[in-house]
C-alpha positions, -999 to 999 in steps of 0.1 A, spaced: -5 1 -8 31 18 6 26 51 -20 -10 43 -32 -39 63 -21 -62 40 1 -96 54 -20 -78 45 -57 -106 53 -81 -107 28 -111 -106 49 -147 -100 84 -116 -70 97 -141 -87 92 -177 -121 113 -162 -115 152 -160 -145 161 -139 -136 132 -123 -99 138 -116 -103 163 -90 -96 171 -53 -132 174 -47 -145 146 -60 -120 126 -48 -134 140 -13 -166 128 -18 -159 99 -20 -136 98 3 -174 103 23 -194 82 3 -180 53 -11 -159 25 8 -126 21 7 -110 -11 -10 -85 -29 4 -65 -50 -17 -69 -90 -15 -28 -93 -16 -26 -73 22 -30 -98 55 -59 -103 68 -36 -84 103 -28 -58 74 -67 -47 66 -72 -53 97 -48 -22 105 -67 -2 71 -103 -10 80 -96 2 115 -76 40 105 -97 51 77 -135 39 92 -149 70 87 -171 70 117 -148 81 148 -159 75 183 -149 34 160 -122 46 140 -89 32 157 -71 55 180 -101 72 178 -105 80 214 -116 111 244 -85 96 260 -56 99 244 -39 74 267 -64 43 260 -68 51 217 -34 48 220 -38 18 241 -58 3 213 -36 7 184 0 -10 200 -27 -42 219 -40 -43 178 -34 -75 165 -10 -62 140 18 -42 157 11 -63 188 47 -84 190 58 -62 164 69 -38 181 90 -23 212 66 12 216 94 15 249 123 12 229 109 32 195 92 64 221 127 64 237 142 65 200 158 38 200 144 15 167 166 12 146 149 31 112 144 3 85 150 15 53 181 46 55 176 66 17 210 72 4 212 111 0 241 136 -13 222 162 10 198 181 30 180 183 -2 184 155 -26 150 145 -42 166 115 -62 137 91 -43 108 114 -45 95 103 -79 99 126 -115 62 129 -118 63 158 -86 98 173 -87 102 181 -123 67 208 -113 74 240 -113 63 258 -80 30 270 -82 19 299 -53 -16 299 -51 -26 336 -45 -49 349 -18 -73 352 -25 -87 394 -7 -124 384 0 -115 350 18 -95 364 39 -116 400 47 -141 370 62 -113 356 88 -109 374 117 -76 383 117 -75 388 161 -77 349 161 -37 353 153 -23 377 171 8 362 187 10 338 161 41 344 143 69 327 117 101 337 113 125 318 91 153 305 111 176 312 81 162 343 80 177 346 121 205 338 115 216 357 88 201 388 106 228 375 135 252 372 115 249 415 107 
């Protein structure tokens, strides 16, 4: 399942009306997901648990966060597979270490995405005008790289 949407729609990529984010969201809300038969029963079960449309039934979604976490840890998919204490202590070695040349190395990303020119969407002034900007008072972001440049001046 890695790299695939659990909401794949056969033929969607060839139909312009259906190849939209809105249509995908509609499918997610209204249709049952198709879990590949090639997955194990345990893998299918954990996916169905995480992707359950009813948040009260969704795996890990409890009002008591500790209870939700316990439900996930005790799920048959994870049972006996993960040392949760070691994971919490960041003492578990990742199963895959990609060879990268730098922190900007994109060789492990599909060219379909890396070849696309970046497109910034202009903010719609009408939408911004309807938002109570006072809700953002005290929230600001300063790029740490910019800070280091200013500090060195």
